[in-house]
VEXDREN-2710 file (C-alpha; in Angstrom, 1 decimal):
% VEXDREN-2710
k/r/px/py/pz
1/UNK/34.8/20.7/-11.8
2/UNK/33.7/16.9/-12.0
3/UNK/31.5/15.6/-9.5
4/UNK/33.2/13.4/-6.9
5/UNK/31.3/9.9/-6.8
6/UNK/31.9/7.5/-3.7
7/UNK/31.2/3.7/-4.4
8/UNK/30.9/0.8/-2.0
9/UNK/31.1/-2.9/-2.0
10/UNK/28.2/-5.3/-1.4
11/UNK/26.4/-6.3/1.5
12/UNK/23.6/-8.9/1.4
13/UNK/21.2/-8.0/4.3
14/UNK/12.2/-9.9/1.7
15/UNK/10.6/-8.3/-0.8
16/UNK/7.9/-5.7/0.0
17/UNK/6.4/-2.9/-1.9
18/UNK/8.0/0.7/-2.4
19/UNK/6.2/4.0/-3.0
20/UNK/7.7/6.2/-5.4
21/UNK/7.3/9.9/-5.3
22/UNK/8.7/13.2/-6.4
23/UNK/10.5/13.9/-9.6
24/UNK/14.4/13.3/-9.7
25/UNK/16.7/13.0/-12.5
26/UNK/20.3/11.3/-12.8
27/UNK/23.1/13.7/-12.0
28/UNK/25.1/14.8/-8.8
29/UNK/23.7/17.1/-6.4
30/UNK/26.5/16.6/-3.8
31/UNK/24.3/14.4/-1.7
32/UNK/25.0/10.6/-1.5
33/UNK/21.6/8.8/-2.0
34/UNK/20.4/5.5/-0.2
35/UNK/20.1/2.7/-2.9
36/UNK/18.8/-0.8/-2.4
37/UNK/18.9/-3.8/-4.4
38/UNK/16.3/-6.7/-4.1
39/UNK/14.7/-9.4/-5.6
40/UNK/11.9/-8.5/-7.9
41/UNK/10.2/-11.9/-7.2
42/UNK/11.8/-13.5/-10.3
43/UNK/15.3/-13.7/-9.4
44/UNK/16.1/-10.1/-11.2
45/UNK/18.0/-7.6/-9.3
46/UNK/15.4/-4.2/-8.8
47/UNK/17.4/-1.1/-7.7
48/UNK/15.6/1.5/-5.8
49/UNK/17.2/5.1/-5.0
50/UNK/15.9/7.3/-1.9
51/UNK/17.2/10.6/-2.8
52/UNK/19.0/12.3/0.1
53/UNK/18.4/16.0/0.8
54/UNK/20.5/19.1/2.5
55/UNK/18.5/18.4/5.6
56/UNK/18.7/14.4/6.0
57/UNK/18.7/11.3/4.5
58/UNK/15.7/10.7/2.2
59/UNK/11.9/10.1/3.2
60/UNK/12.0/6.3/3.1
61/UNK/10.3/6.5/-0.3
62/UNK/11.7/5.1/-3.6
63/UNK/12.4/8.2/-6.1
64/UNK/13.9/6.1/-8.9
65/UNK/13.9/2.4/-9.6
66/UNK/14.9/-0.2/-12.7
67/UNK/15.6/-3.9/-13.0
68/UNK/19.1/-5.1/-14.3
69/UNK/21.0/-8.2/-14.0
70/UNK/20.2/-11.1/-11.4
71/UNK/19.6/-10.8/-7.6
72/UNK/22.6/-13.2/-7.3
73/UNK/25.0/-11.0/-9.2
74/UNK/27.6/-8.5/-7.3
75/UNK/25.9/-4.9/-7.6
76/UNK/28.0/-1.6/-7.9
77/UNK/27.1/2.0/-9.4
78/UNK/29.6/4.2/-11.3
79/UNK/29.9/6.4/-13.8
80/UNK/31.7/4.2/-16.2
81/UNK/31.3/6.1/-19.6
82/UNK/32.2/9.4/-18.2
83/UNK/28.9/11.3/-19.1
84/UNK/27.9/12.3/-15.6
85/UNK/25.2/9.7/-14.8
86/UNK/25.6/7.0/-12.6
87/UNK/25.4/3.6/-14.3
88/UNK/24.4/0.2/-12.7
89/UNK/27.1/-2.3/-13.0
90/UNK/26.9/-6.2/-12.1
91/UNK/29.6/-8.9/-12.0
92/UNK/29.6/-12.7/-11.5
93/UNK/31.8/-15.9/-11.9
94/UNK/31.6/-16.7/-15.7
95/UNK/29.7/-19.9/-16.3
96/UNK/33.0/-21.6/-17.4
97/UNK/34.2/-20.8/-13.7
98/UNK/37.5/-19.4/-15.1
99/UNK/37.1/-15.6/-14.5
100/UNK/34.4/-12.7/-13.5
101/UNK/32.3/-11.4/-16.2
102/UNK/31.2/-7.6/-16.0
103/UNK/28.1/-6.0/-17.5
104/UNK/26.7/-2.6/-17.3
105/UNK/23.5/-0.6/-18.1
106/UNK/23.9/2.9/-18.8
107/UNK/21.7/5.7/-17.2
108/UNK/20.7/9.1/-18.7
109/UNK/19.6/12.3/-17.4
110/UNK/16.2/11.1/-16.9
111/UNK/16.8/7.9/-15.0
112/UNK/18.3/4.5/-15.3
113/UNK/18.6/2.4/-18.6
114/UNK/16.7/-0.7/-19.6
115/UNK/17.6/-4.4/-18.5
116/UNK/19.5/-4.5/-21.6
117/UNK/23.3/-4.9/-21.4
118/UNK/25.2/-1.6/-22.9
119/UNK/28.6/-3.2/-22.3
120/UNK/30.5/-6.2/-20.9
121/UNK/33.9/-7.4/-20.2
122/UNK/35.9/-10.1/-18.2
123/UNK/38.1/-8.8/-15.6
124/UNK/39.5/-10.9/-12.6
125/UNK/39.8/-14.6/-11.7
126/UNK/37.6/-16.7/-9.9
127/UNK/39.5/-16.2/-6.8
128/UNK/38.4/-12.5/-6.6
129/UNK/35.3/-10.5/-5.5
130/UNK/34.0/-7.7/-7.4
131/UNK/34.3/-4.9/-4.9
132/UNK/33.6/-1.2/-6.1
133/UNK/33.4/1.2/-9.2
134/UNK/35.4/4.5/-8.9
135/UNK/37.5/6.8/-10.6
136/UNK/41.2/5.7/-9.3
137/UNK/43.0/7.1/-12.2
138/UNK/41.4/10.4/-12.4
139/UNK/40.5/10.3/-16.3
140/UNK/36.8/11.3/-15.7
141/UNK/35.5/7.4/-16.2
142/UNK/35.2/5.4/-13.1
143/UNK/37.1/2.0/-13.2
144/UNK/36.1/-1.4/-11.8
145/UNK/37.9/-2.7/-8.7
146/UNK/38.2/-6.4/-7.2
147/UNK/40.1/-7.6/-4.3
148/UNK/41.7/-11.2/-4.1
149/UNK/40.8/-13.7/-0.9
150/UNK/42.2/-17.1/0.0
151/UNK/40.7/-19.8/-1.6
152/UNK/40.1/-21.3/1.9
153/UNK/37.9/-18.4/3.0
154/UNK/34.4/-17.2/2.1
155/UNK/34.1/-15.0/-0.7
156/UNK/31.5/-13.1/1.0
157/UNK/33.6/-12.3/3.9
158/UNK/36.9/-11.6/2.2
159/UNK/40.6/-11.3/3.9
160/UNK/41.4/-8.3/1.7
161/UNK/45.4/-8.7/0.4
162/UNK/45.5/-7.0/-2.9
163/UNK/43.4/-4.5/-4.7
164/UNK/43.3/-4.8/-8.5
165/UNK/41.9/-2.2/-10.7
166/UNK/41.0/-2.3/-14.5
167/UNK/40.9/1.2/-15.9
168/UNK/38.2/2.4/-18.3
169/UNK/40.4/4.2/-20.7
170/UNK/38.8/4.1/-24.2
171/UNK/36.0/2.3/-23.1
172/UNK/34.4/0.0/-20.3
173/UNK/37.1/-1.7/-18.9
174/UNK/39.4/-1.3/-21.8
175/UNK/42.5/-0.3/-20.1
176/UNK/45.2/-1.7/-18.3
177/UNK/45.4/-3.8/-14.8
178/UNK/47.1/-2.4/-11.8
179/UNK/47.3/-4.0/-8.3
180/UNK/48.1/-2.6/-4.8
181/UNK/48.2/-4.2/-1.3
182/UNK/46.0/-2.8/1.8
183/UNK/44.5/-4.3/4.6
184/UNK/45.0/-7.5/6.7
185/UNK/43.4/-10.2/8.6
186/UNK/41.4/-8.3/10.6
187/UNK/39.9/-5.6/8.4
188/UNK/36.9/-5.6/6.3
189/UNK/35.9/-3.6/3.2
190/UNK/33.9/-0.4/3.3
191/UNK/34.3/1.4/0.1
192/UNK/36.5/3.6/-2.1
193/UNK/35.7/7.6/-1.9
194/UNK/37.5/11.0/-2.1
195/UNK/37.5/11.3/1.9
196/UNK/39.6/14.1/2.2
197/UNK/38.5/16.6/-0.7
198/UNK/41.6/16.3/-2.7
199/UNK/39.8/15.1/-5.8
200/UNK/41.5/11.8/-5.7
201/UNK/39.8/8.4/-5.0
202/UNK/40.8/6.7/-1.5
203/UNK/40.6/3.2/0.2
204/UNK/38.4/3.1/3.4
205/UNK/38.2/-0.2/5.7
206/UNK/37.2/-1.3/8.9
207/UNK/39.3/-3.0/11.8
208/UNK/38.4/-4.9/15.0
209/UNK/36.2/-2.8/17.2
210/UNK/34.7/0.3/15.6
211/UNK/37.6/1.4/13.9
212/UNK/37.8/3.2/10.5
213/UNK/41.0/4.0/8.6
214/UNK/41.7/5.3/5.2
215/UNK/44.8/5.1/2.4
216/UNK/44.7/8.3/0.4
217/UNK/45.0/7.8/-3.5
218/UNK/48.1/8.9/-5.1
219/UNK/48.0/12.7/-6.5
220/UNK/48.9/11.5/-9.8
221/UNK/46.3/8.9/-10.0
222/UNK/46.3/5.2/-8.7
223/UNK/46.1/3.6/-5.4
224/UNK/47.7/5.1/-2.3
225/UNK/50.9/4.0/-0.8
226/UNK/49.2/1.2/1.4
227/UNK/49.7/3.6/4.6
228/UNK/47.2/4.5/6.8
229/UNK/46.4/8.3/6.6
230/UNK/43.2/8.7/8.8
231/UNK/41.9/6.6/11.6
232/UNK/38.7/7.2/13.9
233/UNK/36.0/5.2/15.7
234/UNK/32.3/5.3/15.1
235/UNK/29.5/2.7/15.9
236/UNK/29.9/-0.6/17.1
237/UNK/30.4/-4.3/16.3
238/UNK/26.8/-5.2/15.8
239/UNK/26.5/-7.9/13.2
240/UNK/23.6/-6.0/11.8
241/UNK/25.4/-3.1/11.0
242/UNK/26.5/-2.3/7.5
243/UNK/29.1/0.6/6.8
244/UNK/29.4/3.0/4.1
245/UNK/31.5/5.9/3.1
246/UNK/30.1/8.8/1.0
247/UNK/29.5/12.6/1.0
248/UNK/26.0/13.0/2.5
249/UNK/26.4/16.8/3.5
250/UNK/28.0/18.0/0.0
251/UNK/30.8/19.3/1.6
252/UNK/33.3/17.5/-0.6
253/UNK/34.3/15.2/2.3
254/UNK/33.4/11.3/2.5
255/UNK/31.4/10.7/5.6
256/UNK/31.0/7.5/7.6
257/UNK/27.6/6.2/7.2
258/UNK/26.1/3.1/9.3
259/UNK/23.0/1.3/8.1
260/UNK/21.8/-0.8/10.9
261/UNK/19.0/-3.4/10.5
262/UNK/16.6/-2.7/13.4
263/UNK/14.4/-5.1/15.4
264/UNK/11.5/-4.5/12.8
265/UNK/13.4/-5.6/10.0
266/UNK/14.2/-2.2/8.6
267/UNK/17.4/-0.5/7.7
268/UNK/18.1/2.7/10.1
269/UNK/20.7/5.4/8.9
270/UNK/22.9/7.6/10.5
271/UNK/26.2/9.5/9.6
272/UNK/29.3/11.2/11.1
273/UNK/30.8/13.9/9.1
274/UNK/34.3/14.3/8.0
275/UNK/36.3/17.5/7.9
276/UNK/39.4/18.5/6.7
277/UNK/41.0/17.7/9.8
278/UNK/40.0/13.8/9.4
279/UNK/37.1/11.5/10.3
280/UNK/34.6/13.2/12.8
281/UNK/33.6/12.3/16.3
282/UNK/32.0/9.4/17.6
283/UNK/28.7/11.0/17.8
284/UNK/26.1/11.4/14.9
285/UNK/25.6/14.5/13.0
286/UNK/23.3/13.3/10.3
287/UNK/19.7/11.3/10.7
288/UNK/17.3/9.8/8.7
289/UNK/13.6/10.9/8.3
290/UNK/12.6/7.5/7.8
291/UNK/14.0/3.6/7.4
292/UNK/14.8/2.6/4.0
293/UNK/15.6/-1.1/3.0
294/UNK/14.6/-4.1/4.9
295/UNK/15.7/-7.6/5.6
296/UNK/17.3/-9.1/2.4
297/UNK/18.0/-6.1/0.5
298/UNK/21.7/-5.2/-0.3
299/UNK/22.5/-1.7/0.7
300/UNK/24.5/0.7/-1.2
301/UNK/25.5/4.5/-1.0
302/UNK/25.9/6.5/-4.0
303/UNK/25.1/10.2/-5.2
304/UNK/22.5/9.2/-8.0
305/UNK/19.8/11.6/-7.9
306/UNK/19.3/15.5/-8.3
307/UNK/16.0/17.5/-8.2
308/UNK/17.4/19.9/-11.0
309/UNK/17.0/18.7/-14.7
310/UNK/20.8/18.3/-15.6
311/UNK/20.1/20.4/-18.7
312/UNK/17.5/23.2/-19.2
313/UNK/14.6/22.6/-21.6
314/UNK/13.6/26.3/-22.5
315/UNK/10.9/27.2/-24.3
316/UNK/12.4/29.7/-26.7
317/UNK/16.3/30.4/-27.5
318/UNK/17.9/32.3/-30.4
319/UNK/18.1/31.0/-33.9
320/UNK/22.0/31.4/-34.5
321/UNK/22.1/30.9/-38.2
322/UNK/25.9/31.4/-38.7
323/UNK/27.0/28.3/-36.5
324/UNK/23.7/26.3/-36.9
325/UNK/23.3/25.4/-33.0
326/UNK/19.4/25.9/-33.1
327/UNK/16.8/25.7/-35.5
328/UNK/13.9/28.0/-34.7
329/UNK/10.8/28.9/-36.8
330/UNK/8.7/31.6/-35.0
331/UNK/6.0/30.8/-37.7
332/UNK/5.3/34.6/-38.3
333/UNK/5.5/34.1/-42.1
334/UNK/5.1/31.2/-44.8
335/UNK/6.4/31.1/-48.4
336/UNK/3.9/30.1/-51.0
337/UNK/4.4/26.6/-52.5
338/UNK/4.5/28.6/-55.9
339/UNK/7.6/30.4/-54.9
340/UNK/10.6/28.3/-55.7
341/UNK/12.1/28.6/-52.4
342/UNK/13.0/26.3/-49.5
343/UNK/14.1/28.1/-46.4
344/UNK/14.9/31.7/-46.0
345/UNK/15.8/34.2/-43.1
346/UNK/12.6/36.2/-42.1
347/UNK/12.5/39.7/-43.9
348/UNK/11.6/41.3/-40.8
349/UNK/8.2/42.5/-42.0
350/UNK/5.9/40.9/-40.0
351/UNK/7.1/41.3/-36.7
352/UNK/10.0/43.8/-36.6
353/UNK/12.7/43.1/-34.2
354/UNK/12.4/39.5/-34.6
355/UNK/15.0/39.1/-37.3
356/UNK/16.4/35.6/-36.2
357/UNK/13.3/34.0/-37.5
358/UNK/13.0/31.3/-40.4
359/UNK/10.2/31.0/-42.8
360/UNK/8.9/27.5/-44.0
361/UNK/7.4/26.9/-47.3
362/UNK/3.8/25.5/-47.8
363/UNK/3.0/22.5/-49.3
364/UNK/4.9/19.6/-50.6
365/UNK/6.3/19.5/-54.1
366/UNK/5.3/22.8/-55.1
367/UNK/1.7/22.2/-54.1
368/UNK/1.3/18.7/-55.3
369/UNK/-0.5/17.2/-52.1
370/UNK/-1.2/20.0/-49.9
371/UNK/-1.7/23.7/-49.3
372/UNK/-0.3/25.8/-46.5
373/UNK/-1.8/26.9/-43.3
374/UNK/-3.3/30.1/-42.3
375/UNK/-1.7/32.7/-40.6
376/UNK/-3.5/33.8/-37.4
377/UNK/-2.9/35.5/-34.1
378/UNK/-3.1/33.9/-30.8
379/UNK/-1.7/34.8/-27.2
380/UNK/0.0/31.7/-25.6
381/UNK/0.9/33.1/-22.3
382/UNK/2.4/35.4/-19.9
383/UNK/6.1/36.2/-20.7
384/UNK/6.8/36.8/-17.0
385/UNK/6.2/33.1/-16.5
386/UNK/8.6/31.9/-19.4
387/UNK/5.7/31.7/-22.0
388/UNK/5.1/34.4/-24.6
389/UNK/3.1/36.2/-26.8
390/UNK/4.4/34.7/-30.0
391/UNK/2.3/36.8/-32.3
392/UNK/1.4/35.1/-35.4
393/UNK/1.2/31.2/-35.6
394/UNK/-0.1/28.5/-37.9
395/UNK/-3.6/27.1/-38.1
396/UNK/-4.1/23.7/-39.9
397/UNK/-7.7/22.6/-40.9
398/UNK/-6.9/18.8/-40.2
399/UNK/-7.5/17.9/-43.9
400/UNK/-5.3/19.2/-46.6
401/UNK/-2.7/21.8/-45.0
402/UNK/0.9/21.3/-44.1
403/UNK/4.5/22.7/-44.0
404/UNK/7.8/21.4/-44.9
405/UNK/11.4/22.6/-44.4
406/UNK/14.1/20.8/-46.8
407/UNK/17.8/20.6/-46.8
408/UNK/17.5/19.9/-43.2
409/UNK/20.7/17.8/-42.7
410/UNK/22.6/17.2/-39.5
411/UNK/25.3/19.5/-40.5
412/UNK/23.5/22.7/-40.9
413/UNK/21.5/22.5/-37.7
414/UNK/24.1/21.9/-35.3
415/UNK/22.6/18.5/-34.6
416/UNK/24.2/15.3/-34.3
417/UNK/22.6/11.7/-34.5
418/UNK/23.2/11.0/-30.6
419/UNK/22.1/14.6/-29.3
420/UNK/18.9/15.8/-30.6
421/UNK/15.7/17.9/-29.5
422/UNK/12.5/18.6/-31.3
423/UNK/9.8/21.0/-29.8
424/UNK/7.1/23.2/-30.5
425/UNK/3.9/24.7/-29.0
426/UNK/0.8/23.3/-30.1
427/UNK/-3.3/23.8/-29.5
428/UNK/-5.3/21.2/-30.4
429/UNK/-8.9/22.7/-31.5
430/UNK/-10.7/19.3/-32.7
431/UNK/-12.8/17.1/-30.7
432/UNK/-11.9/13.9/-29.5
433/UNK/-14.2/10.7/-30.4
434/UNK/-12.1/7.8/-29.9
435/UNK/-11.7/6.9/-33.6
436/UNK/-8.2/6.4/-33.7
437/UNK/-7.1/9.3/-35.4
438/UNK/-3.6/10.6/-35.5
439/UNK/-2.4/14.4/-35.8
440/UNK/1.0/14.9/-36.5
441/UNK/2.8/17.9/-35.8
442/UNK/6.4/17.4/-36.3
443/UNK/7.8/14.6/-38.6
444/UNK/10.9/13.4/-40.2
445/UNK/10.5/10.1/-41.5
446/UNK/12.6/7.1/-39.9
447/UNK/14.1/9.6/-37.5
448/UNK/11.6/11.1/-35.2
449/UNK/7.7/11.8/-35.0
450/UNK/5.5/14.2/-32.5
451/UNK/1.9/13.7/-32.8
452/UNK/-1.5/13.4/-30.6
453/UNK/-3.5/10.2/-30.9
454/UNK/-7.3/10.0/-30.2
455/UNK/-7.4/6.2/-29.2
456/UNK/-10.5/4.0/-28.8
457/UNK/-9.4/3.0/-25.4
458/UNK/-6.4/4.8/-24.2
459/UNK/-7.9/8.2/-24.6
460/UNK/-6.2/11.2/-26.0
461/UNK/-2.4/11.3/-25.7
462/UNK/0.9/12.5/-26.7
463/UNK/3.0/10.4/-28.7
464/UNK/6.8/10.5/-29.5
465/UNK/8.8/8.2/-31.8
466/UNK/12.4/7.8/-31.9
467/UNK/13.9/5.7/-34.5
468/UNK/17.2/3.9/-33.8
469/UNK/19.9/3.0/-36.0
470/UNK/18.3/-0.6/-36.4
471/UNK/15.5/1.7/-37.8
472/UNK/13.4/0.2/-34.7
473/UNK/10.6/2.7/-33.4
474/UNK/10.9/3.7/-29.6
475/UNK/7.3/4.9/-28.7
476/UNK/6.7/7.1/-25.6
477/UNK/3.5/8.0/-24.6
478/UNK/1.6/10.4/-22.2
479/UNK/-2.2/10.6/-21.7
480/UNK/-3.3/14.2/-21.6
481/UNK/-5.1/15.5/-18.8
482/UNK/-8.8/16.5/-20.2
483/UNK/-8.6/20.1/-19.3
484/UNK/-5.3/20.5/-21.4
485/UNK/-6.3/19.1/-24.6
486/UNK/-7.8/22.2/-26.1
487/UNK/-5.1/24.6/-24.5
488/UNK/-1.7/25.7/-25.7
489/UNK/0.9/23.1/-24.4
490/UNK/4.8/22.9/-25.0
491/UNK/5.9/19.7/-26.2
492/UNK/9.2/18.3/-27.0
493/UNK/11.0/15.0/-27.6
494/UNK/14.6/14.7/-26.9
495/UNK/17.3/12.0/-27.6
496/UNK/20.6/12.1/-25.9
497/UNK/23.0/9.4/-24.7
498/UNK/20.8/6.4/-25.9
499/UNK/17.9/7.9/-24.1
500/UNK/14.4/9.0/-25.5
501/UNK/12.3/11.3/-23.3
502/UNK/9.0/13.1/-23.9
503/UNK/8.2/16.4/-22.4
504/UNK/4.8/18.2/-21.6
505/UNK/5.0/21.6/-20.5
506/UNK/8.8/21.3/-19.5
507/UNK/8.5/18.0/-17.5
508/UNK/9.5/14.3/-18.3
509/UNK/6.3/12.5/-18.8
510/UNK/7.9/9.3/-20.3
511/UNK/11.4/7.9/-21.0
512/UNK/13.1/5.1/-22.4
513/UNK/17.1/4.4/-22.1
514/UNK/19.2/1.8/-23.5
515/UNK/18.7/2.9/-26.9
516/UNK/21.6/2.7/-29.6
517/UNK/23.8/5.5/-29.2
518/UNK/22.6/7.3/-32.2
519/UNK/19.2/7.5/-34.0
520/UNK/18.8/6.8/-37.5
521/UNK/21.4/8.7/-39.9
522/UNK/19.6/11.4/-41.8
523/UNK/19.2/10.4/-45.4
524/UNK/16.1/12.5/-46.4
525/UNK/16.4/15.9/-45.3
526/UNK/12.9/16.9/-45.4
527/UNK/11.1/17.9/-42.1
528/UNK/7.3/18.1/-42.1
529/UNK/5.0/20.3/-39.8
530/UNK/1.4/19.6/-39.5
531/UNK/1.3/16.3/-41.1
532/UNK/3.3/13.0/-41.8
533/UNK/5.2/12.9/-44.9
534/UNK/7.0/9.7/-46.1
535/UNK/7.8/10.4/-49.7
536/UNK/4.4/10.3/-50.5
537/UNK/1.0/12.2/-50.1
538/UNK/0.9/13.6/-46.4
539/UNK/-1.2/12.0/-43.9
540/UNK/-2.4/12.4/-40.3
541/UNK/-3.1/16.0/-40.8
542/UNK/-3.1/18.3/-37.6
543/UNK/-6.2/20.2/-36.5
544/UNK/-5.2/23.2/-34.7
545/UNK/-2.5/25.8/-34.1
546/UNK/1.4/25.3/-34.1
547/UNK/3.9/27.8/-33.0
548/UNK/7.8/28.2/-32.1
549/UNK/9.0/25.0/-33.8
550/UNK/12.5/24.4/-33.1
551/UNK/15.0/21.5/-34.2
552/UNK/18.3/21.6/-32.1
553/UNK/20.4/19.9/-29.6
554/UNK/19.0/18.0/-26.4
555/UNK/22.3/19.1/-24.6
556/UNK/23.6/22.3/-26.1
557/UNK/27.4/22.3/-27.0
558/UNK/30.0/24.9/-27.9
559/UNK/30.2/27.1/-29.6
560/UNK/27.0/28.2/-28.3
561/UNK/28.3/30.3/-25.3
562/UNK/25.9/28.8/-22.7
563/UNK/22.4/27.7/-23.0
564/UNK/21.0/31.0/-24.3
565/UNK/23.5/31.7/-27.2
566/UNK/25.7/34.6/-28.0
567/UNK/25.2/37.8/-26.5
568/UNK/23.8/40.4/-28.7
569/UNK/27.3/42.3/-28.1
570/UNK/29.4/39.2/-29.5
571/UNK/29.4/40.3/-33.1
572/UNK/32.2/38.1/-34.2
573/UNK/30.7/35.1/-32.4
574/UNK/33.9/34.0/-30.5
575/UNK/31.9/33.7/-27.1
576/UNK/33.6/36.8/-25.5
577/UNK/32.3/40.5/-25.5
578/UNK/35.7/42.6/-26.0
579/UNK/37.4/45.1/-28.0
580/UNK/37.5/42.8/-31.1
581/UNK/33.6/43.2/-31.1
582/UNK/34.0/47.1/-30.9
583/UNK/35.7/46.9/-34.0
584/UNK/33.3/44.9/-35.9
585/UNK/31.0/47.4/-34.4
586/UNK/32.7/50.5/-35.9
587/UNK/33.7/48.8/-39.2
588/UNK/29.6/48.0/-39.7
589/UNK/28.7/51.3/-38.4
590/UNK/30.9/53.3/-40.8
591/UNK/29.6/51.1/-43.7
592/UNK/26.1/51.4/-43.0
593/UNK/24.3/54.1/-45.3
594/UNK/20.9/52.4/-45.1
595/UNK/19.1/52.1/-41.8
596/UNK/17.4/48.9/-41.6
597/UNK/19.6/47.4/-44.1
598/UNK/20.7/43.6/-43.2
599/UNK/24.2/45.1/-43.4
600/UNK/23.6/47.4/-40.6
601/UNK/24.0/46.6/-36.8
602/UNK/20.3/46.7/-35.5
603/UNK/21.1/49.0/-32.5
END
């Protein structure tokens, strides 16, 4: 089921420092988070999110921030490209004065994108105000909504007469425009949200006194019938109150939320829960741990963050040769450069039972430039903690040893140019001198690189490069703790939805969004391990051990049947264990005459 996002209009209500803490990722956890937008001191809009938990509103500290747009823009949040991550949307009257101009910065799993614009369009005239971003038609992508106000009224305090929506079918605001009346002279805008838990976005406004009301959206998608379906009272008429609607307790119903500017100049947050019976009571059932936002901030409510990584970066997964969804090398065996082979399945001789291994070829161009590393045994960790004793691994001398895997085009690894992961266990065994040396452990020229760098001033750090379609290198860096330099560490570089991320022992340590949607297309299939190879002699030789190298997808897709791949009993690889698999077993068992032969099922 698609997460239900709730989005809200703009309320302009001094710039001060904000503390940032905890590890959060973009993605829905069912709890609407507090968001503020403030001037960064240069007229730019700085977006700051305080994640809500199941106990109360956040702790008053920012958990995610990023700059996008101008502080004078209208600021909204919504998943306009349907990838499950909340994007920042800004709108303003175009410099020509003839229409509204909308821009979006796409978010990724690791946070907001860059300050760059990923998409833009015109929608609405100068007599309209941008209002909210929500999925009105139920197609999984959020649409942009504007309302008309009278020319003689203040655009910041509109008298809502007509709602206009431009659907996002086929791209950012690429669809048709639809309009519908709701509201009147005594109402103020609140937001668009699924308040009654039916999967359809509803319009919510506020009328004189403390009255709230909702017009349920149409079941088939689109605005409702312009009739009031729910009413209720909560809060007062204090001019320092801003009103919001969103599911803050993760029960599927949009709750009424008040953010009130207190006498100290900070925003206090409270909420009244909605239920299947309608809006809640006039009492407060959800309170803050600490205020969030201050005088001058714009206040928004949206489900932006989750504490859980939206996809699992596991250390090991099976290599599924038939469908090419993962490319994993256990690093148990090496084919000598003199053998005229590229990549071959493991012959199962070194480590019986690990018949999903792949074998790499040592050296380059039949040994013209380099020799292969040594096979050694080194224990990595405790299997109970998610690590493993991987048996053999490759040891590189830092002078002349390298490995390479050829014919690794995307179509035989199940990897597309917009969804990539490169990972390995590595153990550096040299000493750091600040000499500026680089130690490459995985490299595909003009696509991706992972290496250690011994920098004279920055220290010893992990470096990841991703090359976009403009063949521009985007550099991610993480300075390694001294105690970790000569230990086994798991490192990974991912690229998904225009966001590159660098991992160290399973945690995101650097991320950069707003890149082109795909990385540089593969033209040279060679992937090198233990050195950098750019069509000539290798360089940047690695000094230490490498194990469990994998090239695959950052976000696994079918037909992998979930992250861990096919069940061993799914013999026909259709993602189901059923009578058809039994038929395969019987046919292979009857045909098996030599135990251990590759044609026999290893049971």
